[in-house]
C-alpha positions in Angstrom: -23.2 -3.9 6.2 -21.7 -7.2 7.4 -18.6 -6.7 5.3 -18.1 -3.1 6.5 -18.5 -4.3 10.1 -15.8 -7.0 9.5 -13.6 -4.4 7.9 -14.0 -2.1 11.0 -13.1 -5.0 13.3 -10.0 -5.7 11.2 -9.1 -2.0 11.3 -9.4 -1.9 15.1 -7.3 -5.1 15.5 -4.6 -3.7 13.1 -4.7 -0.4 15.0 -4.1 -2.4 18.2 -1.0 -3.9 16.7 0.2 -0.5 15.6 -0.3 1.0 19.1 1.6 -1.9 20.6 4.7 -0.9 18.6 4.5 2.6 17.1 7.8 2.2 15.4 5.8 0.6 12.6 4.5 4.0 11.7 8.0 5.2 11.0 8.3 3.3 7.8 5.5 5.0 6.0 7.0 8.3 7.1 10.4 7.3 5.6 8.6 6.2 2.4 6.7 9.6 2.2 9.9 11.6 2.7 11.8 9.6 0.1 8.9 10.0 -2.3 9.0 13.7 -2.0 12.8 13.9 -2.4 12.9 11.6 -5.4 9.9 13.3 -7.0 11.7 16.6 -6.7 15.0 15.1 -7.9 13.6 13.5 -11.0 10.4 15.3 -11.6 11.7 18.9 -11.8 14.5 18.2 -14.2 12.1 16.0 -16.4 9.6 18.9 -16.4 12.4 21.3 -17.5 13.4 19.0 -20.3 9.9 18.7 -21.6 9.5 22.4 -21.4 12.7 22.9 -23.5 11.2 20.5 -26.2 13.6 17.7 -25.2 11.0 14.9 -24.9 13.4 11.9 -25.2 15.7 12.7 -22.3 12.7 13.9 -20.4 10.9 10.6 -20.9 14.0 8.7 -19.9 14.4 10.7 -16.7 10.7 10.4 -15.9 10.9 6.6 -16.3 14.0 6.4 -14.1 12.2 8.6 -11.6 9.1 6.4 -11.6 11.3 3.3 -11.0 13.1 5.1 -8.1 9.9 6.1 -6.5 8.5 2.5 -6.8 11.7 1.0 -5.4 11.6 3.3 -2.4 8.0 2.6 -1.7 8.5 -1.2 -1.9 11.7 -1.0 0.2 10.0 0.6 3.1 6.9 -1.6 2.8 9.1 -4.6 3.0 10.8 -3.2 6.1 7.3 -2.5 7.5 6.1 -6.0 6.8 9.2 -7.5 8.4 8.7 -5.4 11.5 5.0 -6.2 11.6 5.8 -9.9 11.5 8.0 -9.5 14.5 5.3 -7.6 16.4 2.7 -10.3 15.5 5.1 -12.9 16.9 5.0 -11.0 20.2 8.5 -9.6 19.7 9.7 -6.0 20.0 10.5 -4.6 16.6 12.8 -1.7 15.8 13.2 0.4 12.7 16.7 -1.1 12.3 15.3 -4.6 12.3 12.9 -3.8 9.4 15.5 -2.0 7.4 17.9 -4.9 7.8 15.4 -7.4 6.3 14.7 -5.0 3.4 18.5 -4.7 2.8 18.7 -8.4 2.6 16.0 -8.4 0.0 17.5 -5.7 -2.2 17.8 -7.8 -5.3 14.2 -9.1 -5.0 12.9 -5.6 -4.3 14.8 -4.2 -7.3 13.2 -6.8 -9.6 9.8 -6.5 -8.1 10.0 -2.7 -8.4 10.9 -3.0 -12.1 7.9 -5.3 -12.7 5.5 -3.1 -10.8 6.7 0.1 -12.4 6.6 -1.4 -15.9 3.0 -2.6 -15.4 1.9 0.8 -14.0 3.6 2.7 -16.8 1.9 0.5 -19.5 -1.5 0.8 -17.9 -1.2 4.5 -17.5 0.1 4.9 -21.0 -2.7 2.9 -22.5 -5.3 4.7 -20.4 -4.2 8.1 -21.8 -4.8 6.9 -25.3 -7.9 4.8 -24.7 -11.6 5.7 -25.3 -14.3 5.5 -22.6 -14.9 1.7 -23.1 -11.2 0.8 -23.2 -10.7 3.1 -20.2 -13.2 1.1 -18.2 -11.5 -2.2 -19.2 -8.1 -0.8 -18.2 -9.5 0.4 -14.9 -10.7 -3.2 -14.3 -7.3 -4.5 -15.3 -5.6 -2.1 -12.8 -8.0 -3.3 -10.0 -7.3 -7.0 -10.9 -3.5 -6.3 -10.8 -3.8 -4.6 -7.3 -5.8 -7.6 -6.1 -3.5 -10.3 -7.2 -0.5 -8.4 -5.9 -2.0 -7.4 -2.6 0.0 -10.1 -0.8 3.2 -9.6 -2.8 5.0 -7.6 -0.2 4.4 -10.2 2.6 5.4 -13.0 0.1 8.6 -11.1 -0.9 9.4 -10.3 2.7 8.8 -13.6 4.4 9.7 -16.0 1.6 12.4 -14.0 -0.1 11.1 -14.9 -3.6 12.2 -13.1 -6.8 9.8 -10.9 -8.8 8.2 -13.6 -11.1 7.9 -16.1 -8.3 6.4 -13.4 -6.0 3.8 -12.6 -8.6 2.9 -16.2 -9.1 2.8 -16.9 -5.4 0.6 -13.9 -4.6 -1.7 -14.7 -7.4 -1.9 -18.3 -6.4 -2.9 -17.4 -2.8 -5.4 -15.0 -4.1 -7.1 -17.5 -6.4 -7.2 -20.2 -3.7 -8.4 -18.0 -0.9 -10.7 -15.5 -2.7 -13.1 -13.8 -0.3 -12.9 -10.7 1.9 -9.4 -9.9 0.8 -10.5 -6.9 -1.2 -13.0 -5.8 1.6 -10.3 -5.9 4.2 -7.8 -3.9 2.1 -10.3 -1.3 1.0 -12.0 -1.0 4.4 -8.8 -0.6 6.4 -7.5 2.0 4.1 -10.8 3.6 3.4 -12.0 3.9 7.0 -8.9 5.8 8.1 -9.0 8.1 5.1 -12.7 8.7 5.4 -12.3 9.5 9.1 -9.8 12.2 8.0 -11.7 13.6 5.0 -14.3 15.5 7.1 -11.8 17.5 9.3 -9.5 18.0 6.2 -12.3 19.4 4.1 -13.7 21.6 7.0 -10.2 22.9 7.9 -9.4 23.5 4.3 -12.6 25.4 3.5 -12.4 27.5 6.6 -8.8 28.3 5.9 -9.6 29.3 2.3 -12.4 31.5 3.5 -10.3 33.2 6.2 -7.2 33.8 4.1 -4.2 35.4 5.5 -1.9 33.8 8.1 -4.7 32.2 10.0 -6.1 30.6 6.9 -2.7 29.4 5.9 -2.3 27.7 9.2 -5.6 25.9 8.9 -4.8 24.7 5.4 -1.4 23.5 6.6 -3.1 21.7 9.5 -5.6 20.1 7.0 -2.6 18.8 4.9 -0.9 17.5 8.1 -4.1 15.6 9.0 -4.3 14.1 5.6 -0.6 13.0 5.7 -1.0 11.4 9.1 -4.1 9.6 7.8 -2.1 8.2 4.8 0.7 7.1 7.1 -1.6 5.3 9.5 -3.6 3.8 6.6 -0.4 2.4 5.0 0.8 0.9 8.3 -2.6 -0.7 9.1 -3.0 -2.1 5.6 0.5 -3.7 5.7 -0.1 -5.2 9.2 -3.4 -6.7 7.9 -1.6 -8.0 4.8 1.0 -9.8 6.9 -1.6 -11.4 9.2 -3.7 -12.3 6.1 -0.8 -13.9 4.3 0.1 -16.0 7.3 -3.5 -17.2 7.7 -3.9 -17.9 4.0 -0.8 -20.1 3.9 -2.1 -22.2 6.9 0.0 -20.7 9.7 -3.1 -19.7 11.7 -4.0 -16.4 13.4 -1.1 -14.4 14.8 -0.8 -11.5 17.1 -4.2 -10.1 18.3 -6.0 -11.2 15.2 -8.4 -14.1 15.9 -9.3 -17.1 13.9 -12.8 -15.8 13.4 -11.6 -12.4 12.1 -9.2 -13.9 9.6 -11.7 -16.6 8.6 -14.1 -13.9 7.7 -11.4 -12.1 5.8 -10.3 -15.1 3.8 -12.7 -17.8 2.6 -12.1 -20.7 0.2 -13.0 -19.6 -3.3 -14.7 -22.9 -4.2 -18.1 -23.5 -2.7 -18.9 -27.0 -1.6 -21.2 -28.9 -3.9 -24.8 -28.8 -2.8 -24.4 -25.5 -0.9 -25.5 -22.0 -1.9 
């Protein structure tokens, strides 16, 4: 219960930062739109190739598409992290400011996208061929990967490191500061999505039951609510990640985050001798 309460407090603080500068929500929108366009641009032709019994070009196109989707997502997350850092500094941030930083990091973003896409493809490929036990192990591996790379975007954005150094740096911070990092990440994303699930399900079920134009409108509204929830969740998680990174590397609390909030979110991994 204490962890969830702390997660709720972190969510409220992150929401306050987002409300202070709503341009931060634009970046997840751009990421979502680019994802849809790239998925259509690469996914549909790849599906046609597979359907025509041309697996080799289909696989190549699918892999290129996965990389493009990963690159776009990381690009806009870097832009969001850069803008969030400005807001946490008490400055006004613009979409152009965030995009400018992301453009300066194009090489690092390209390398990091290649690494992330490769790991995701490998894990997904192994999972499709694994048995129940191996599937659980791969699930644990995927969770571990997400944990050690949680601070990768702030590291890449604020330190300008390359892909390998970004991974090492993020993993090092995670090892040294293990604590509520997972709770903060899951709680912030989970609370927003959970808050949206009930209206989404209710609207969807009523729309399905009604049918016709009215039902279609309700289903469309349910989808819109879910999309908004994902956008807000992404923005809040990245704001939290930037504040968490800064605190973890010894720069103290920034923005409206307090020392107590971040201290509860990141605790030293090693327990002092003689304590429980």
